[in-house]
C-alpha positions as CSV (number, residue, x, y, z in Angstrom):
1,M,-71.9,45.8,138.0
2,S,-71.6,48.5,140.5
3,R,-74.3,51.1,140.7
4,F,-72.4,54.0,139.2
5,T,-69.9,52.8,136.6
6,L,-70.4,54.8,133.4
7,N,-68.1,57.8,132.9
8,R,-68.9,61.1,131.4
9,R,-67.7,60.0,128.0
10,D,-70.4,57.2,127.8
11,L,-73.6,57.7,126.1
12,L,-76.8,57.0,128.0
13,K,-79.1,55.2,125.6
14,A,-82.8,55.0,126.4
15,S,-84.6,51.8,125.6
16,S,-87.1,51.5,122.8
17,L,-90.5,53.0,123.8
18,A,-93.8,51.7,122.5
19,G,-96.1,54.1,120.7
20,G,-96.7,54.7,117.0
21,G,-94.0,52.2,116.0
22,L,-91.3,54.7,116.8
23,L,-87.8,54.0,118.2
24,L,-86.3,56.8,120.4
25,Q,-82.7,57.1,121.4
26,M,-81.7,59.8,123.9
27,T,-78.1,60.7,124.4
28,L,-76.0,62.7,126.8
29,P,-74.0,65.0,124.6
30,T,-70.8,66.0,126.3
31,S,-68.8,63.1,125.1
32,V,-68.7,64.8,121.7
33,L,-67.5,68.1,123.0
34,A,-63.9,69.2,122.7
35,A,-62.0,69.3,126.0
36,E,-61.9,73.1,126.1
37,E,-65.7,73.3,125.5
38,R,-66.4,70.6,128.0
39,A,-65.1,72.6,130.9
40,L,-67.6,75.3,130.3
41,V,-70.6,73.0,129.7
42,R,-69.8,70.9,132.8
43,S,-70.2,74.0,135.0
44,K,-73.9,73.6,134.7
45,E,-75.1,70.9,132.3
46,L,-76.0,67.5,133.8
47,N,-77.6,66.1,130.7
48,V,-79.2,67.3,127.5
49,Y,-82.4,68.2,129.3
50,V,-81.0,69.7,132.6
51,E,-78.8,72.7,133.3
52,I,-78.3,74.2,136.8
53,N,-76.7,77.6,137.3
54,P,-74.8,78.5,140.5
55,D,-77.6,80.9,141.5
56,G,-79.9,77.8,141.7
57,Q,-81.8,78.5,138.4
58,I,-82.8,75.1,136.9
59,T,-83.3,75.1,133.2
60,I,-85.1,72.1,131.7
61,Y,-85.4,71.7,127.9
62,S,-88.5,70.5,126.2
63,S,-87.9,68.7,123.0
64,I,-91.4,67.9,121.8
65,P,-93.2,70.5,119.6
66,E,-95.9,72.5,121.4
67,M,-99.3,73.2,119.8
68,G,-101.4,73.9,122.8
69,Q,-101.4,70.4,124.2
70,G,-99.3,71.4,127.2
71,I,-96.4,69.1,126.5
72,K,-93.8,71.8,127.1
73,T,-95.1,72.0,130.7
74,A,-95.9,68.3,131.4
75,L,-92.7,66.6,130.4
76,P,-90.4,69.0,132.3
77,M,-92.6,68.4,135.4
78,V,-91.6,64.7,135.3
79,I,-87.9,65.6,135.2
80,A,-88.3,68.2,138.0
81,E,-90.2,65.6,140.1
82,E,-87.5,63.0,139.9
83,M,-84.7,65.5,140.4
84,G,-86.2,66.7,143.7
85,A,-86.5,70.3,142.3
86,R,-88.9,73.0,143.4
87,W,-91.1,73.9,140.4
88,E,-90.6,77.6,141.3
89,D,-86.9,77.2,140.5
90,V,-87.5,75.8,137.0
91,K,-87.3,77.6,133.7
92,V,-88.4,75.7,130.7
93,L,-86.9,76.4,127.3
94,E,-87.6,74.9,123.9
95,A,-84.9,72.5,122.8
96,P,-83.4,73.1,119.3
97,L,-84.1,70.6,116.6
98,D,-81.5,67.9,117.1
99,Q,-82.8,64.4,116.7
100,K,-79.4,62.8,117.3
101,K,-79.6,64.2,120.8
102,Y,-83.3,64.1,121.6
103,G,-84.7,61.3,119.4
104,L,-87.8,61.9,117.5
105,Q,-89.0,65.4,118.1
106,G,-92.6,65.0,117.0
107,A,-96.1,65.4,118.3
108,G,-99.1,63.3,117.1
109,G,-101.4,60.5,118.0
110,S,-101.5,61.5,121.7
111,T,-98.2,59.6,122.0
112,S,-95.9,62.3,123.5
113,I,-96.5,61.3,127.1
114,P,-96.2,57.5,126.7
115,R,-93.2,57.8,124.4
116,N,-91.3,60.1,126.6
117,F,-92.4,59.6,130.2
118,D,-89.8,56.9,131.1
119,T,-87.0,58.9,129.4
120,M,-87.9,62.0,131.4
121,R,-87.9,60.0,134.6
122,R,-84.4,58.7,133.8
123,M,-83.2,62.2,133.0
124,G,-84.5,63.5,136.3
125,A,-83.3,60.6,138.4
126,S,-79.9,60.7,136.7
127,A,-79.5,64.4,137.5
128,R,-80.6,63.7,141.1
129,E,-78.0,61.0,141.6
130,M,-75.3,63.2,140.2
131,L,-76.3,66.0,142.6
132,I,-76.3,63.5,145.5
133,G,-72.9,62.3,144.5
134,A,-71.6,65.8,144.5
135,A,-73.1,66.5,147.9
136,A,-71.6,63.3,149.3
137,L,-68.1,64.5,148.2
138,L,-68.6,68.1,149.4
139,M,-70.1,67.2,152.7
140,E,-67.9,64.1,153.2
141,V,-70.9,61.9,154.1
142,E,-72.3,58.6,152.8
143,R,-74.6,59.1,149.8
144,E,-77.2,56.7,151.3
145,D,-77.8,59.3,154.0
146,L,-78.7,62.0,151.5
147,E,-82.0,63.0,149.9
148,A,-82.8,65.5,147.2
149,R,-85.9,67.6,147.7
150,E,-87.0,71.3,147.3
151,S,-83.9,72.0,145.1
152,Q,-81.5,71.0,147.8
153,V,-79.7,67.8,149.0
154,F,-80.3,67.1,152.7
155,H,-78.3,65.0,155.0
156,T,-80.0,63.1,157.8
157,S,-78.2,65.5,160.2
158,G,-80.2,68.4,158.7
159,E,-77.2,69.9,156.9
160,S,-77.9,70.7,153.2
161,R,-76.5,72.1,150.0
162,T,-78.6,73.8,147.3
163,F,-78.6,72.5,143.7
164,G,-76.8,75.7,142.7
165,Q,-74.0,75.1,145.2
166,L,-73.6,71.6,143.9
167,A,-74.0,72.2,140.1
168,A,-70.4,72.4,139.0
169,L,-69.3,69.4,141.0
170,A,-72.4,67.4,140.0
171,A,-71.5,67.9,136.4
172,E,-68.2,66.1,137.1
173,Q,-69.9,63.0,138.5
174,P,-70.2,59.8,136.6
175,V,-73.4,59.3,134.7
176,P,-75.6,56.7,136.6
177,D,-76.2,53.4,134.9
178,P,-80.0,53.6,134.0
179,E,-80.4,49.9,135.0
180,Y,-79.7,50.8,138.6
181,L,-81.7,54.1,138.9
182,T,-84.5,54.2,141.4
183,Y,-87.6,56.4,141.1
184,K,-89.8,58.2,143.6
185,D,-92.8,56.6,145.1
186,P,-95.8,58.3,143.4
187,R,-97.3,58.8,146.9
188,A,-94.4,61.2,147.5
189,Y,-94.9,63.3,144.4
190,T,-95.0,67.0,145.0
191,I,-95.1,68.2,141.3
192,I,-96.7,65.4,139.2
193,G,-100.4,65.4,139.7
194,T,-100.7,69.0,140.8
195,T,-102.1,72.0,138.9
196,V,-99.4,73.9,137.1
197,S,-100.0,76.8,134.7
198,S,-98.5,76.5,131.3
199,V,-95.0,77.8,131.2
200,D,-95.9,79.9,128.2
201,N,-99.0,81.5,129.5
202,L,-97.4,84.8,130.2
203,V,-95.7,85.3,126.9
204,I,-98.9,84.1,125.0
205,S,-101.2,86.4,126.9
206,T,-98.9,89.4,126.5
207,G,-98.4,88.7,122.8
208,Q,-94.7,87.9,123.1
209,S,-94.9,84.2,122.0
210,K,-93.5,83.8,118.5
211,F,-95.5,81.7,116.1
212,G,-94.6,81.0,112.5
213,I,-96.8,83.8,111.2
214,D,-94.7,86.3,113.3
215,V,-91.4,85.6,111.6
216,D,-89.5,88.5,110.2
217,V,-86.2,87.8,108.4
218,P,-83.9,90.5,107.1
219,G,-84.3,90.9,103.3
220,M,-87.3,88.6,103.0
221,Q,-90.0,89.0,100.4
222,Y,-93.6,88.0,101.0
223,A,-95.3,85.3,99.0
224,S,-98.7,83.8,98.1
225,Y,-99.3,80.6,96.2
226,T,-102.4,79.7,94.2
227,R,-102.9,76.1,93.5
228,C,-105.1,74.5,90.9
229,P,-108.5,74.2,92.5
230,R,-108.7,70.6,91.5
231,V,-106.1,68.2,92.8
232,G,-103.9,66.9,89.9
233,G,-104.3,70.0,87.8
234,K,-101.5,72.4,86.8
235,A,-101.1,75.9,85.6
236,V,-100.6,76.6,81.9
237,S,-100.5,80.3,81.9
238,F,-101.7,83.4,83.8
239,N,-102.0,87.2,83.4
240,A,-98.3,87.6,84.3
241,S,-97.8,91.1,82.9
242,D,-100.8,92.5,84.8
243,I,-99.8,90.9,88.0
244,K,-96.2,92.0,87.9
245,A,-97.3,95.5,87.2
246,L,-99.3,95.8,90.4
247,P,-97.9,97.9,93.3
248,G,-95.6,96.0,95.6
249,V,-95.3,92.9,93.4
250,T,-91.7,92.0,92.6
251,D,-92.2,88.7,90.7
252,A,-94.8,86.1,89.7
253,F,-94.2,82.7,88.2
254,I,-95.6,79.2,87.6
255,L,-94.3,76.2,89.6
256,Q,-94.9,72.8,88.0
257,P,-95.9,69.8,90.1
258,D,-93.1,67.9,91.8
259,D,-93.6,64.6,93.4
260,R,-90.1,64.3,94.9
261,A,-91.1,66.2,98.1
262,G,-93.7,63.5,98.9
263,K,-91.2,60.8,99.7
264,A,-91.2,60.2,103.4
265,A,-89.7,57.8,105.9
266,M,-92.8,57.9,108.0
267,V,-95.4,55.8,106.2
268,F,-98.3,58.0,107.1
269,L,-96.6,61.0,105.5
270,E,-95.7,59.2,102.3
271,G,-97.0,61.1,99.2
272,M,-98.4,64.0,101.3
273,A,-96.0,66.9,100.8
274,V,-95.8,66.8,97.0
275,L,-95.6,70.2,95.3
276,R,-98.9,70.8,93.6
277,G,-98.9,73.0,90.4
278,G,-99.7,76.7,90.8
279,V,-98.8,80.3,90.6
280,A,-96.5,82.0,93.1
281,I,-96.5,85.8,93.7
282,I,-93.8,87.6,95.7
283,G,-93.7,91.1,96.8
284,E,-92.8,93.8,99.4
285,D,-95.6,93.0,101.9
286,T,-98.4,90.6,102.6
287,W,-101.1,92.9,101.4
288,S,-99.6,93.4,98.0
289,V,-99.2,89.7,97.2
290,L,-102.7,88.9,98.6
291,D,-104.3,91.7,96.6
292,A,-102.5,90.5,93.5
293,K,-103.6,86.9,94.3
294,R,-107.2,88.1,94.0
295,Q,-106.6,89.5,90.5
296,L,-105.0,86.3,89.2
297,Q,-106.5,84.8,86.0
298,V,-105.1,81.3,85.5
299,E,-105.5,78.9,82.7
300,W,-105.5,75.4,84.2
301,D,-104.8,72.0,82.7
302,Y,-107.4,69.7,84.2
303,S,-106.6,66.6,82.2
304,D,-105.4,64.7,85.2
305,A,-107.5,66.6,87.8
306,S,-109.8,65.2,90.5
307,E,-113.5,64.8,89.7
308,D,-114.5,63.9,93.2
309,S,-118.2,64.6,94.1
310,W,-119.7,64.3,97.5
311,T,-123.2,63.8,95.9
312,Q,-121.9,60.9,93.9
313,M,-120.1,59.5,96.9
314,M,-123.3,59.4,98.9
315,A,-125.2,57.7,96.0
316,D,-122.5,55.1,95.5
317,A,-122.3,54.3,99.2
318,K,-126.1,53.7,99.5
319,R,-125.9,51.4,96.5
320,I,-122.9,49.5,98.0
321,A,-124.7,49.2,101.4
322,A,-127.8,47.8,99.7
323,A,-125.7,45.2,97.8
324,G,-123.7,44.2,100.9
325,G,-120.5,42.3,100.6
326,G,-117.1,43.9,100.9
327,E,-113.8,42.6,102.3
328,V,-114.4,40.7,105.5
329,L,-112.1,41.8,108.3
330,L,-113.7,39.8,111.1
331,G,-115.9,36.7,111.0
332,E,-116.6,35.0,107.7
333,D,-118.6,35.9,104.6
334,G,-121.9,34.1,105.1
335,D,-121.2,33.5,108.8
336,D,-123.9,31.1,109.9
337,G,-123.9,32.5,113.5
338,V,-124.4,36.1,112.5
339,D,-126.8,35.4,109.7
340,A,-128.8,32.9,111.8
341,A,-129.1,35.4,114.7
342,L,-130.3,38.1,112.3
343,A,-132.9,35.8,110.8
344,D,-134.1,34.3,114.0
345,A,-137.8,35.1,114.4
346,S,-137.4,35.2,118.2
347,H,-134.9,38.1,117.9
348,Q,-135.5,41.7,117.1
349,S,-133.2,43.0,114.4
350,L,-132.3,46.5,113.3
351,E,-130.6,48.0,110.2
352,A,-129.3,51.5,110.1
353,F,-127.2,53.5,107.6
354,Y,-124.9,56.2,109.0
355,Q,-122.8,58.8,107.3
356,F,-120.3,61.4,108.3
357,P,-118.8,64.2,106.2
358,Y,-115.4,65.5,105.3
359,V,-114.3,68.3,107.7
360,A,-111.4,70.7,107.8
361,H,-108.9,71.5,110.5
362,V,-109.2,75.4,110.4
363,C,-106.3,75.9,112.8
364,M,-106.4,79.4,114.3
365,E,-103.1,80.2,112.6
366,P,-103.4,79.5,108.9
367,M,-100.5,77.6,107.3
368,N,-97.3,79.6,106.8
369,C,-93.6,79.1,106.4
370,T,-90.5,81.2,105.9
371,A,-87.7,79.7,103.8
372,D,-84.3,81.0,102.8
373,F,-82.6,78.9,100.1
374,R,-79.0,79.9,99.4
375,K,-77.2,78.6,96.4
376,G,-73.7,77.5,97.2
377,S,-70.8,79.2,95.5
378,N,-67.0,78.6,95.1
379,G,-67.6,74.9,95.8
380,E,-69.7,75.5,98.9
381,A,-72.9,73.4,99.4
382,D,-76.4,74.8,99.0
383,T,-78.1,75.7,102.3
384,L,-81.6,76.2,103.5
385,E,-83.0,77.9,106.6
386,I,-86.7,77.3,107.5
387,W,-89.0,78.9,110.1
388,L,-92.3,77.1,110.7
389,G,-94.7,75.6,113.2
390,S,-94.6,71.8,112.7
391,Q,-95.6,68.7,114.5
392,F,-92.7,66.8,112.9
393,P,-90.1,69.5,112.1
394,G,-87.4,67.0,111.3
395,Q,-89.3,65.9,108.2
396,V,-88.7,69.3,106.6
397,K,-85.0,68.3,106.2
398,E,-86.1,65.2,104.3
399,I,-88.3,67.2,102.0
400,A,-85.4,69.7,101.3
401,Q,-83.1,66.8,100.4
402,N,-85.6,65.0,98.2
403,M,-86.8,68.1,96.3
404,L,-83.9,70.5,96.3
405,G,-80.9,68.2,96.9
406,V,-79.9,70.1,100.1
407,A,-78.1,67.8,102.5
408,P,-79.8,67.5,105.9
409,Q,-76.7,68.9,107.7
410,N,-77.1,72.1,105.6
411,V,-80.8,72.6,106.5
412,K,-81.5,74.6,109.7
413,V,-85.0,74.4,111.0
414,H,-86.5,76.8,113.5
415,A,-89.4,74.9,115.0
416,L,-91.9,77.5,116.4
417,R,-95.0,77.2,118.5
418,M,-98.0,76.2,116.5
419,G,-101.3,78.1,116.5
420,G,-103.2,74.8,116.3
421,G,-102.2,71.5,114.8
422,F,-104.7,68.6,115.3
423,G,-102.8,66.6,112.7
424,R,-102.7,69.3,110.0
425,R,-99.2,70.5,110.8
426,A,-97.9,67.0,110.5
427,I,-98.0,67.5,106.8
428,H,-95.6,70.0,105.2
429,D,-97.1,70.9,101.8
430,F,-97.0,74.5,102.8
431,A,-93.3,74.3,103.6
432,T,-92.7,72.6,100.3
433,E,-94.2,75.6,98.6
434,A,-92.1,78.1,100.5
435,M,-88.9,76.1,99.8
436,A,-89.7,75.9,96.1
437,I,-90.6,79.7,95.9
438,S,-87.4,80.7,97.6
439,H,-85.4,78.3,95.4
440,H,-86.9,79.8,92.3
441,A,-86.7,83.5,93.3
442,D,-83.3,83.2,95.1
443,V,-84.5,85.3,98.0
444,P,-85.9,84.5,101.5
445,V,-89.7,84.4,101.3
446,K,-92.5,84.3,103.9
447,L,-95.4,82.3,102.5
448,T,-98.8,83.0,104.2
449,W,-102.0,81.2,103.3
450,T,-105.4,83.0,103.4
451,R,-108.2,81.3,105.3
452,T,-109.6,80.2,101.9
453,D,-106.3,78.6,101.0
454,D,-106.3,76.9,104.4
455,I,-109.8,75.4,103.7
456,H,-109.3,74.6,100.1
457,N,-105.9,73.0,100.5
458,D,-106.5,71.1,103.8
459,F,-105.9,67.4,104.4
460,F,-109.4,66.8,105.5
461,R,-110.9,64.4,107.9
462,V,-112.2,61.7,105.5
463,G,-115.9,61.3,105.1
464,G,-117.6,57.9,105.0
465,F,-120.5,55.6,105.6
466,Q,-121.4,52.6,107.6
467,N,-124.3,50.2,107.2
468,M,-125.1,48.6,110.5
469,R,-127.2,45.5,111.3
470,A,-127.7,43.7,114.6
471,A,-130.0,41.5,116.5
472,V,-131.1,41.4,120.2
473,S,-132.5,38.3,121.8
474,A,-135.8,37.9,123.5
475,D,-134.2,38.5,126.8
476,G,-132.7,41.8,125.6
477,K,-129.1,40.7,125.0
478,L,-127.0,41.6,121.9
479,A,-127.1,38.5,119.8
480,A,-125.3,39.5,116.6
481,W,-123.4,42.4,115.1
482,D,-122.8,43.0,111.4
483,Q,-120.9,46.2,110.4
484,H,-120.1,47.2,106.8
485,Y,-117.7,50.2,106.6
486,I,-117.8,52.1,103.3
487,G,-114.8,54.4,103.0
488,F,-112.1,55.7,100.8
489,K,-108.5,55.0,99.7
490,Y,-106.0,56.5,97.3
491,P,-105.2,54.3,94.3
492,D,-101.7,53.6,95.7
493,R,-102.0,53.9,99.4
494,F,-104.3,54.0,102.4
495,T,-106.2,57.1,103.6
496,V,-105.6,58.1,107.2
497,G,-108.8,57.8,109.2
498,S,-110.8,55.7,106.8
499,G,-111.6,52.1,107.7
500,L,-111.6,50.0,110.9
501,R,-108.5,49.0,113.0
502,G,-109.9,46.0,114.8
503,N,-110.1,47.3,118.3
504,E,-113.5,49.0,118.1
505,L,-116.5,48.2,120.2
506,P,-118.5,46.1,120.4
507,F,-117.1,43.4,118.1
508,V,-113.8,43.4,119.9
509,A,-115.6,42.2,123.1
510,M,-118.0,39.7,121.5
511,D,-117.9,36.4,119.6
512,N,-120.9,36.7,117.2
513,A,-119.7,39.5,115.0
514,R,-118.9,40.2,111.3
515,V,-117.1,43.2,110.1
516,S,-116.5,44.1,106.4
517,Q,-115.4,47.1,104.4
518,T,-115.5,48.5,100.9
519,M,-113.1,51.2,99.8
520,M,-113.8,53.6,97.0
521,D,-111.0,55.5,95.2
522,L,-110.4,59.1,96.3
523,A,-108.4,62.0,95.0
524,T,-109.2,64.6,97.6
525,P,-106.4,65.0,100.1
526,C,-107.2,63.6,103.5
527,G,-105.0,63.2,106.6
528,A,-104.9,62.9,110.3
529,W,-107.7,64.9,112.0
530,R,-107.9,64.9,115.8
531,A,-108.4,61.2,116.8
532,P,-108.3,59.8,113.2
533,G,-110.9,57.2,112.5
534,S,-112.1,57.2,116.1
535,N,-113.8,60.6,115.7
536,T,-116.3,59.0,113.3
537,N,-116.4,55.4,114.3
538,A,-117.4,56.4,117.8
539,F,-120.4,58.3,116.4
540,V,-121.6,55.3,114.5
541,E,-120.9,52.5,116.9
542,Q,-122.0,54.2,120.1
543,S,-125.1,55.6,118.5
544,F,-126.0,52.2,117.2
545,I,-125.5,50.5,120.5
546,H,-127.9,53.0,122.0
547,E,-130.4,52.1,119.3
548,L,-130.1,48.5,120.2
549,A,-130.5,49.2,123.9
550,E,-133.7,51.1,123.1
551,L,-134.9,48.2,120.8
552,A,-134.3,45.8,123.7
553,G,-136.0,48.0,126.2
554,R,-132.9,48.2,128.3
555,D,-131.1,50.9,130.1
556,H,-128.2,52.1,128.0
557,V,-125.7,51.9,130.8
558,E,-126.8,48.5,131.8
559,F,-126.7,47.3,128.2
560,L,-123.3,48.7,127.5
561,L,-121.8,47.2,130.7
562,E,-123.2,43.8,129.7
563,I,-121.5,44.0,126.3
564,M,-118.2,44.7,128.2
565,G,-118.6,41.5,130.2
566,S,-116.3,40.5,132.9
567,P,-113.2,42.7,133.6
568,R,-110.4,41.6,131.3
569,W,-107.7,43.0,129.1
570,V,-108.5,42.0,125.5
571,K,-104.7,41.7,124.8
572,P,-103.0,41.4,128.2
573,G,-100.3,43.9,128.8
574,D,-101.0,45.9,125.6
575,V,-101.8,49.5,126.5
576,N,-103.4,50.0,123.1
577,A,-105.9,47.2,123.7
578,L,-109.3,47.6,125.4
579,N,-109.5,46.8,129.1
580,T,-113.2,46.1,129.8
581,G,-112.7,46.6,133.6
582,R,-111.3,50.1,133.0
583,A,-114.1,50.8,130.5
584,A,-116.7,49.7,133.0
585,D,-115.2,52.0,135.7
586,V,-115.4,55.1,133.5
587,I,-118.9,54.3,132.3
588,K,-120.1,53.9,135.9
589,L,-118.3,57.0,137.1
590,A,-119.7,59.2,134.3
591,A,-123.2,57.8,134.9
592,S,-122.9,58.5,138.6
593,K,-121.6,62.0,138.4
594,S,-124.2,63.0,135.8
595,G,-127.1,61.7,137.7
596,W,-127.9,59.1,135.1
597,G,-131.5,57.7,135.3
598,R,-133.1,60.8,136.9
599,Q,-136.3,62.1,135.5
600,M,-135.8,64.8,132.9
601,P,-138.2,67.6,132.0
602,A,-139.9,67.7,128.6
603,G,-137.4,68.7,125.9
604,K,-134.4,67.7,127.9
605,G,-132.4,64.5,127.7
606,L,-129.3,62.6,128.8
607,G,-127.1,60.7,126.4
608,L,-124.2,58.4,127.1
609,A,-121.3,57.2,125.0
610,F,-118.0,55.4,125.7
611,Y,-115.0,55.0,123.5
612,F,-111.5,53.5,123.7
613,C,-108.8,55.0,121.6
614,H,-105.2,56.3,121.9
615,A,-104.8,54.0,124.9
616,A,-107.5,55.9,126.8
617,H,-110.8,54.8,128.3
618,V,-113.3,57.7,128.2
619,A,-117.1,57.9,128.9
620,E,-119.2,61.0,128.5
621,V,-122.8,62.0,129.4
622,A,-124.3,64.9,127.6
623,E,-127.3,66.8,128.9
624,V,-129.2,68.7,126.2
625,T,-132.2,70.9,125.7
626,V,-134.1,70.8,122.5
627,N,-136.7,73.5,121.8
628,A,-139.8,73.3,119.7
629,D,-138.1,75.2,116.8
630,R,-135.4,72.5,116.7
631,T,-132.7,74.8,118.2
632,F,-130.8,72.9,120.9
633,S,-128.1,73.5,123.5
634,V,-125.7,71.2,125.2
635,D,-126.1,72.3,128.8
636,K,-123.5,70.0,130.4
637,V,-121.1,67.3,129.6
638,T,-119.8,65.0,132.3
639,V,-116.6,63.2,131.4
640,A,-114.9,60.3,133.1
641,V,-111.3,59.5,131.9
642,D,-108.7,56.8,132.6
643,V,-105.3,57.6,131.1
644,G,-103.4,56.5,134.1
645,P,-101.7,59.0,136.4
646,I,-102.3,62.6,135.5
647,I,-99.1,64.7,135.2
648,N,-100.5,68.2,135.1
649,R,-104.1,68.4,136.2
650,S,-104.6,71.9,134.7
651,G,-103.3,70.8,131.3
652,A,-105.3,67.5,131.4
653,I,-108.6,69.4,132.2
654,S,-107.8,71.8,129.4
655,Q,-107.3,69.0,126.9
656,V,-110.6,67.4,127.8
657,Q,-112.4,70.7,127.6
658,G,-110.8,71.5,124.3
659,S,-111.9,68.1,122.9
660,I,-115.5,68.7,124.0
661,V,-115.7,72.1,122.4
662,D,-113.9,70.9,119.2
663,G,-116.2,67.8,119.0
664,L,-119.4,69.8,119.5
665,S,-118.5,72.5,116.9
666,T,-117.6,69.8,114.3
667,M,-120.6,67.5,114.8
668,A,-123.1,70.3,115.0
669,L,-122.0,72.6,112.2
670,Q,-119.2,71.5,109.9
671,I,-119.1,69.9,106.5
672,I,-116.8,70.0,103.5
673,T,-118.3,69.1,100.2
674,M,-116.7,68.9,96.7
675,E,-118.2,68.8,93.3
676,G,-116.2,68.2,90.1
677,G,-113.1,68.0,92.3
678,V,-113.6,71.6,93.7
679,I,-114.0,72.3,97.4
680,E,-117.2,74.3,97.8
681,Q,-116.6,76.1,101.1
682,D,-114.4,79.2,101.0
683,N,-114.4,80.7,104.5
684,F,-116.1,80.8,107.9
685,H,-119.3,82.2,106.4
686,E,-119.7,78.8,104.7
687,Y,-117.7,76.7,107.2
688,E,-119.1,77.6,110.5
689,V,-117.4,77.3,113.9
690,M,-119.2,77.3,117.2
691,R,-119.6,80.5,119.1
692,I,-118.4,80.8,122.7
693,A,-121.9,81.2,124.1
694,A,-122.7,77.6,123.0
695,T,-120.0,76.2,125.2
696,P,-121.5,73.8,127.8
697,E,-120.5,73.3,131.4
698,I,-117.8,70.6,131.3
699,D,-117.4,68.4,134.4
700,V,-114.2,66.3,134.3
701,H,-113.3,63.3,136.5
702,F,-110.2,61.3,136.3
703,I,-109.6,57.7,137.5
704,E,-105.9,57.7,138.2
705,S,-105.2,54.0,137.8
706,D,-101.8,52.4,138.2
707,N,-101.5,51.9,134.5
708,P,-98.8,53.9,132.6
709,S,-99.7,57.5,131.8
710,T,-101.0,57.9,128.2
711,G,-101.9,60.9,126.1
712,L,-105.0,63.1,126.3
713,G,-105.0,65.4,123.3
714,E,-107.5,63.3,121.3
715,P,-109.4,60.5,123.2
716,A,-112.0,62.8,124.8
717,L,-113.3,64.0,121.4
718,P,-114.8,60.8,119.9
719,P,-117.5,60.0,122.5
720,L,-118.9,63.6,122.4
721,A,-121.0,63.3,119.1
722,P,-122.8,60.1,120.1
723,A,-123.4,61.3,123.6
724,V,-125.1,64.4,122.2
725,T,-127.2,62.6,119.5
726,N,-128.2,60.0,122.0
727,A,-129.3,62.8,124.3
728,I,-131.3,64.4,121.5
729,Y,-133.1,61.1,121.0
730,A,-133.9,60.9,124.7
731,A,-135.3,64.5,124.5
732,T,-137.2,64.2,121.2
733,G,-137.5,60.5,120.1
734,E,-135.7,61.5,116.9
735,R,-132.7,59.5,115.8
736,I,-129.8,61.2,114.1
737,R,-127.6,59.1,111.9
738,S,-125.8,61.8,109.9
739,M,-123.5,64.7,110.8
740,P,-123.5,67.7,110.9
741,L,-126.6,68.2,112.9
742,S,-127.3,71.5,111.0
743,D,-128.0,69.4,107.9
744,E,-130.5,67.4,109.9
745,G,-132.4,70.6,110.9
746,F,-131.0,71.0,114.4
747,K,-129.4,74.4,115.1
748,L,-126.9,74.8,118.0
749,V,-127.5,77.8,120.2
C-alpha cells in the first residue's frame, strides 16, 4: 500500500484504546457533507479537531469535558506538537457533543490522557502531512525535503510557506493512512513537556467562563426540588396552597419515583440516575423558590425507606472482624502458610482494625441543570434541550429516552465547564430532576441545588472497615499478610469504591497472603469519589505496612523496598499493573528529596507512603508538626510521580497540588454520618473543609519514563493520608487507624 492512499471521502478510524473498557472511534467528517458545504469546510478544516484560517490562526477542538483537570489544554498540545504548530498560534475551542465524530466524550478514572493520546497524535500528524503535501505542490518540490515547524513548512533550501498560506490547498489533500504516519522524536518536542497556562485562565479569572449555574434561557422558570430525606421514601402530600401563594412562586407539585432514568449502558452508572420522589417548586427567580423550599411541610411515606445507621455499621463491622471469615479473594480459607506464619512463635504478629468514613464531594459549584422539554405538535416529535456540567454528557440523552421517550437525535445537550467533578458529575440525578420538572410544567426550568441539597443528596465515598493481621520473621521480613475487608454493596449491584480489586500492595507482590471480604447491604447512595477505593485502601495498607516496619525495627523505606523485591512488571505490558521497578524509583526519589532519615526535632516527624493506582506510581513524604495541645500542621509534602511523559508541566503540578489539598482536607476533617437513613450533616458548619492557611508546601518531582503517558487527576491523593498519619506516629508515637483525624482528637491548623 502506498503511503497516502485514502481520499477525502474515507473515514479515518482510530484503533481501540485501552482504558476503562471503552472503545473509541474517531472519524473525519467531511465525507458526510453535501458537495456545496464541502467547498466551504475544505477552505480551513483538516480534520474534526483542526481548522486553519488563511491568517494563520489554528483552531484545535477539545472534545473531553473540562472540570479543572486541564484536559482542554493538554490534549490540544499533543495535536499542536505533531502538527509542527507554534502554541502561540493556537486557539482552543470546546467541541460540541457529537460522539459519532469524537467517540466517547467523557472524563473519569484519570483515563482521558491514556484513552486519547494516540488519537491526538494521529490527528496532529495527519494534519502535518496534509500541510506538507500542499507545500510540495505549491513549491514544486519533493515532500521528503520539507519539514513542518513553527506553524510553517520549510524546504531544505530555506524557502517556506505558512500554515495559513497552505490551509486551503492542504484541505484538498488525501487523508494519510494512519498505518504509515510517523511521529516526532520526543527529544524534538517544543510543546509537550513545557509549562503552558490553561487556555481558559483568562476567561475564568475575569468571570467570563460559563458554568451550568450561569445559564439564562429566555422564558425559563427557576426550580427547587426537595427529596425525601430517606432514600426510598416518597411524598404523600405537602402544604401546596401555602407554597403556591408565596410571592414569586408559579407552581408546586409532587413527582413520584421513577426508576426508568436509572437504566445505563455504562455499568457503573446503572441504577444511579433514578428519579427519587419529592416536591418541585417553580417560580420567577431563585430566591423565591428557595425561600418557598424552606417553608415546605411534607408528609413522607417511609415504608420502603432506608434505615442505614453509621453507628450500627461500626458495631456490625467489629463483630464481623472478630468472627473472621468472609469470601476469600486470594489464598485459601484456612491457608496453612498464612496461619502457620501467624502462629509461629519465632515471629512477631500484629492485628489492627481500621475504619474510614463516608465523605461527600462538595464541589464548589452545587449541582444544577437547565432543561427545556417541548411537546411535539402536528405530528412532530418531542424535543429536549439541556444545559449542564457533566463528566459524561452523552448519558443525558440516554436518560431522556428512557424516562421521557425523547429520541436521542431530538435531545440537544450543551456541555458546560464544571465547577468541580471528582466523580460526582458522572451521575446525572440532578439532570433527571430538571427534565422531569420541565416535562411536568411544560416550561424551561433552571434547577439549582442548595449546599444542603448537595450534601444530603450526594453519591458519597463509601465508608468501610478492614481488619489486618500480619507477621514478621525474626530477621525482620514480612512473613504473612491476612487482610479482611468489610464493606458494602447494594442488594442488586456493586458499590463503587467498596472492596478490593486485586492489584493492591503488598499482597500483589508476595506469595504468603490471604485476602477476604464481607459485604453488608447498603441503601445510602455511593459513587465514584476521587480515586475510588484507592483513596481508602491506601490509608489502611500503607499505614499497616509502616506498623509492621516499626514492629520489625526496620526503616520504613528499606522495609517497603524489600516487599517490592526485584524490578518486575506484575503483568508484563499491562499499564494498569504494578511495576515494582517504577515503584522503587519513586519511593527512593521521594525519600531522597525529602531528606528521609534526618534527625527531627521533638514534635516533628516524617511519614512515607507509596501507592499504585490509575496506572500511576506515586510516593509521598509528609513532614508534620504536632503540638502539645494535639493541634498539628502538615509543613511539607514531597511527591515523586511516574505517569510517563508529562504533557503540560503546569497542569501536572496543579493536579498533584490539588490532590494533596483535597486529600488533607478530607482525612483531617470530613465525615458523613447517617442515622435512621437520614444524613446528619447539613452544610459547611458541620462538614468542614480545610482553610487555605493549612496548605502545606508541596514539592513535586516527576520521573518521565518511556512508558505511555497516563492520567494524573487522582493517583496523587491516596498516599497522602497514610503519609500524614505515619508522620504523626513518628512525631508522637500515637497510631491513627481511623479517619477523620478530628474524630481522633487531632486538629489541623
